[in-house]
C-alpha positions as CSV (number, residue, x, y, z in Angstrom):
1,M,109.2,88.0,79.2
2,T,107.0,89.1,82.1
3,T,103.3,88.6,81.8
4,T,100.6,90.1,84.0
5,T,97.1,89.1,84.7
6,T,94.2,90.7,86.5
7,P,95.1,90.7,90.3
8,K,92.8,88.4,92.3
9,P,91.4,88.9,95.8
10,L,93.8,88.7,98.7
11,Y,92.2,87.4,102.0
12,I,94.7,86.7,104.7
13,T,94.3,88.8,107.9
14,G,90.6,88.9,108.3
15,I,90.9,92.6,108.7
16,P,89.9,94.5,105.5
17,A,92.3,97.4,106.1
18,G,95.1,94.9,106.9
19,D,94.5,93.0,103.6
20,Q,94.3,96.4,101.7
21,L,97.7,97.4,103.1
22,L,99.2,94.1,101.9
23,R,97.6,94.6,98.5
24,R,99.0,98.1,97.9
25,D,102.3,98.2,99.8
26,G,105.1,95.9,98.7
27,T,107.1,96.5,101.9
28,A,104.1,95.4,104.0
29,L,103.7,92.3,101.9
30,L,107.4,91.4,102.3
31,I,107.2,91.9,106.1
32,G,104.1,89.7,106.3
33,M,105.8,87.0,104.4
34,L,108.9,87.3,106.6
35,L,106.8,86.8,109.7
36,D,105.0,83.8,108.3
37,Q,106.7,81.0,110.3
38,Q,105.8,79.3,113.5
39,V,102.7,81.3,113.9
40,P,99.3,81.3,112.2
41,M,99.2,83.0,108.8
42,E,96.7,85.5,110.0
43,W,98.9,86.6,112.8
44,A,102.0,86.9,110.6
45,F,100.4,88.9,107.9
46,T,98.6,91.2,110.3
47,G,102.1,92.3,111.5
48,P,102.6,95.1,109.0
49,Y,99.1,96.5,109.8
50,T,100.0,96.4,113.5
51,I,103.3,98.2,112.8
52,K,101.4,100.9,110.9
53,Q,98.9,101.3,113.7
54,R,101.7,101.9,116.2
55,L,104.1,104.0,114.1
56,G,101.6,105.7,111.8
57,H,103.3,104.1,108.8
58,C,105.0,101.0,107.4
59,D,107.6,102.9,105.5
60,A,110.9,101.1,104.9
61,K,113.1,104.3,105.0
62,K,111.5,105.5,108.3
63,I,111.8,102.1,109.9
64,A,115.4,101.7,108.8
65,S,116.3,105.1,110.3
66,M,114.9,104.1,113.7
67,N,117.2,102.7,116.4
68,V,116.8,99.0,116.1
69,E,116.1,98.5,119.8
70,Q,113.5,101.2,119.7
71,F,111.8,99.3,116.8
72,V,112.1,96.0,118.8
73,A,110.2,97.6,121.6
74,V,107.4,98.7,119.3
75,C,107.1,95.1,118.0
76,R,107.1,93.7,121.5
77,E,104.2,95.7,122.7
78,K,101.2,93.5,123.4
79,P,99.8,92.0,121.3
80,A,103.3,91.2,119.9
81,I,103.8,91.0,116.2
82,H,105.1,87.4,116.4
83,R,105.8,84.6,118.8
84,F,109.5,85.7,118.7
85,P,109.1,89.5,118.5
86,D,112.7,90.4,119.2
87,S,114.4,88.3,116.6
88,M,111.7,89.0,114.0
89,A,111.8,92.8,114.7
90,R,115.5,92.8,114.0
91,R,114.9,90.9,110.7
92,I,112.3,93.4,109.7
93,H,114.6,96.3,110.5
94,A,117.4,94.7,108.4
95,L,114.9,94.0,105.6
96,C,113.9,97.7,105.6
97,E,117.5,98.8,105.5
98,I,118.0,96.8,102.3
99,I,114.8,98.2,100.8
100,A,115.8,101.7,101.8
101,D,119.4,101.4,100.5
102,E,118.9,99.3,97.4
103,Y,115.3,99.7,96.2
104,A,114.5,103.4,96.8
105,G,112.5,102.6,99.9
106,K,109.8,100.6,98.0
107,G,109.5,96.9,98.6
108,S,107.7,96.5,95.2
109,N,110.9,97.6,93.4
110,I,112.4,94.2,94.3
111,W,110.1,92.7,91.6
112,K,109.1,95.7,89.5
113,G,110.5,95.4,86.0
114,V,112.1,92.0,86.6
115,S,111.6,89.8,83.6
116,E,113.2,86.5,84.8
117,A,112.0,84.6,87.8
118,T,115.5,83.4,88.5
119,E,116.6,87.0,89.1
120,L,113.6,87.6,91.3
121,K,114.4,84.5,93.4
122,R,118.0,85.7,93.7
123,R,116.9,89.0,95.1
124,L,114.5,87.4,97.5
125,R,117.0,84.8,98.8
126,I,119.4,87.5,100.0
127,L,116.7,89.2,102.1
128,P,116.8,88.4,105.9
129,G,114.7,85.3,106.7
130,Y,114.0,84.4,103.1
131,G,115.0,80.8,102.7
132,E,114.4,78.7,99.6
133,E,110.8,77.8,100.5
134,K,109.8,81.3,101.6
135,A,111.1,82.7,98.3
136,E,109.2,80.1,96.3
137,I,106.0,80.9,98.2
138,F,106.4,84.6,97.7
139,I,106.9,84.1,93.9
140,A,103.7,82.0,93.9
141,L,102.0,84.8,95.9
142,L,103.0,87.4,93.3
143,G,101.9,85.1,90.4
144,K,98.6,83.9,91.8
145,R,97.3,86.9,93.7
146,F,99.0,89.8,92.1
147,G,99.2,88.6,88.5
148,F,102.9,89.3,88.3
149,R,104.5,86.4,86.4
150,P,108.0,86.8,85.1
151,N,109.4,84.2,82.7
152,G,109.8,80.9,84.5
153,W,107.8,81.8,87.5
154,K,106.1,78.4,87.9
155,K,109.5,76.6,88.0
156,A,110.9,79.2,90.4
157,A,107.8,78.8,92.7
158,G,108.1,75.0,92.7
159,V,105.1,73.1,93.9
160,F,103.6,76.3,95.2
161,S,102.6,77.2,91.7
162,D,100.3,74.2,91.3
163,A,96.5,74.1,91.9
164,Q,96.7,72.5,95.3
165,P,95.7,75.1,98.0
166,R,98.9,74.7,100.1
167,S,100.1,78.2,101.1
168,V,99.2,81.8,101.6
169,A,99.5,82.2,97.8
170,D,96.2,80.3,97.5
171,I,94.1,82.3,99.9
172,H,91.5,84.6,98.3
173,S,88.5,84.0,100.5
174,P,87.4,82.6,103.9
175,A,86.7,79.3,102.1
176,A,90.1,79.2,100.5
177,L,91.7,79.9,104.0
178,L,89.9,76.8,105.3
179,K,91.1,74.7,102.4
180,V,94.7,75.7,103.1
181,R,94.3,74.9,106.8
182,G,92.7,71.6,105.9
183,F,95.6,70.7,103.6
184,K,98.2,71.5,106.4
185,K,96.3,69.4,108.9
186,M,96.2,66.5,106.3
187,Q,99.9,66.9,105.7
188,K,100.7,66.9,109.4
189,A,98.7,63.8,109.9
190,A,100.6,62.1,107.1
191,D,103.9,63.4,108.4
192,L,104.5,65.4,105.2
193,D,105.5,69.0,104.7
194,K,103.9,71.6,102.5
195,Q,105.9,70.2,99.5
196,D,104.6,66.7,100.0
197,R,108.0,65.6,101.4
198,P,108.4,63.3,104.4
199,K,109.2,65.4,107.5
200,K,112.6,64.8,109.1
201,P,112.4,63.7,112.7
202,A,113.2,66.5,115.1
203,K,116.3,66.1,117.2
204,K,115.9,66.4,120.9
205,S,118.7,69.0,121.1
206,A,117.0,71.0,118.4
207,Q,113.7,70.9,120.2
208,K,115.3,72.2,123.4
209,S,116.8,75.2,121.6
210,A,113.8,76.0,119.4
211,R,113.3,79.4,120.9
212,K,114.2,81.3,117.8
213,P,112.9,80.9,114.2
214,T,115.4,79.3,111.9
215,R,113.9,79.4,108.4
């Protein structure tokens, strides 16, 4: 059984129009979440707004119909949408192809009408760039900020469903953004990740090749 609650404020980009785009456009929200790695959250979630400013839209069908290299060039324009604009642009293009082909061009159709969080998580996990943790955070984001709570959403979201401000799902104001930043700094100082787990020591070979995002 899916329950819905009154949506709560979404404050991520610091740009009112950027946050409004994330609020009303499921494709934009998915793109922002996709970009949220190895860069500040504000930069990642401003990506969809930047794409719309450059293309005049953030439409999955239109992006999917573009030549992928042409889309990469758009994303590489300064300021780039990400620290790794080429690889991320290709992931966005692949994401939009899935949304266009399987979800009638609307990102929100990925969760619309879904009653079980396990099914939602399955759908998210097959999207480009959506690993286990990213899928959990997105489910928490839908539950906390959008009031979309399919059966079992807390279990599917893992620790990101709790009251600790630890991810983008917990940001609803400038003060909340500072709390999440503070939590991340505290975790880094304690050598813990966002899920309170000890971080694994980085291998030298992995550090040398860390030119592309892996999560």
